[in-house]
N, C-alpha and C positions, 0 to 999 in steps of 0.2 A: 497438241494442238493448240497455239491463242484463240481464247475467247476474250471476243470484244463485250468490255462490264459497262462501258460509256459513249454509246452510239455520238459520234461529232457531225456524221456529214453521210449520207447515205444519197445514191444517185441509180438511174439505170438504165441501159443502151441496148438496143434491141438489133441483134442483125439480121437478114433477111437475105439470100442467096451467097451465105459464106464468104467465101477470097473473091468471091466475083458479086456484088451483091454492095447491098449498102447497109450504113449504121446511123441510126439515129436515139440520141438522147430523148428521156421523159419530159423536160423544159426544150424541144426545140431547136436548142443553144450548138449542140452537134448532129449534124446532117451533112453526111457525107456518102461519097461510090468508093467502093474498095473493088482493085484489082489484082490479081496475080501479077507480078512484075514480069519483063522480057526473061527476066535466070529464069524465072520459072516456069517458061512454055507460056505464059499471058500476054496480053498485049500492052501492059504497062500503061504509064497516061493517068494514071490513078495512085491514091496511097494506099498502103497494104497494112495486115495485123503488127508485124516488126513494126514501120515506122514507127506505126500507133504508139506500140509500147516502150519503141528507144524514147516517143517526146516524154510519154509520162514517167518513165524509169531518169528521164535527165532532169527534168523538171521538180521532181519530187526529189530527188538527191541533191539537188542544190539548194533546195531549201533549207533541208536538212545540213548540208555545209555549212550556209547563212546562221541556221538557229548556233549550231556550235558554237562559230563564231562569237555571236555575241551574249552567248553562256559563257564564255570564254574571256570575254573582251579584248578580241582577234579583230581592227579592222583591215580585211584587205582591200587592198585599191579597189581590184573587180573580183567577180565569181564568173566561173561557168564551167559548163558537163557538159559533153556530146558523149551520148551514148552508142555504140558501138555493136549491132544486135546483129548475128549467125544465128541464121537456119540452115540446118546439117542433118547429120543423120547418126546413131551411134553406130557403135558394132553388130547390134542386133538386127541394123535398117528402122532403127524407131526413131521419128522425127523429134529434134533437140534444138533449146536455145543458148546460146555462149554471149555474154554481153560484157563489152570492154568500155567501162568507166574514164573517160579522159577529164580528167578537174584539174581547172586552174585557179588557183586563189594567187592573185597576182599582187607582190609588194609581201608574201609571207613567206618565210624562210622554208627551204627543202623540206624539214626533216619535221617541222611545224607543220607544215601542209601535209605530209604524208598522216600525219596524228588525226591530225582535224579531221581526213579523208577516212579515215580508220570507226573514228566516232560518229561520224557522218554515217557509216554503213552502219551501223547498230542502232541508226535511229531511224534511219529513211523504212517507211512501212514497204512500200516496193522490194528493198533488200533484206529486210525481215520475211518477208513474202516468198522471196525467191531462194534463201540461205539456203543449201541440202540439197535446191533439188535444180539449178543450173549454174551454171559454169560464171560467176562476176569475177571480173579483173578489176583492181583499182589502178591508175597512169596516172601519177599526178604528174602533170606537163607543166 
């Protein structure tokens, strides 16, 4: 397990009601209702933990991509990351997550973009946290 030796940022988010409740950050900037999606028997109509995880992962990974590009002095026309999150069950009936990251580095040759994506996967804190725990696939588009 990695230990944080230099704290850069800290926050907290309180959940009340689980998947059919509310999330609120300690600074009040995040205040959102969550509901089970229709696909899981809920009413839908609100966000859910998988969407929030996907949004956080996509934003963090795109920042890591841009960091690697700056370090290598590569200037893509644009970048984007879409996180496709799947909630499912494994063979033992345990809940599991899987993520496919659709990565775009416009104006960058494909093999170079794949190399940048792999480097970003080593930098991104979400990638580091999930490595060996969930299936994450990098898909350079």
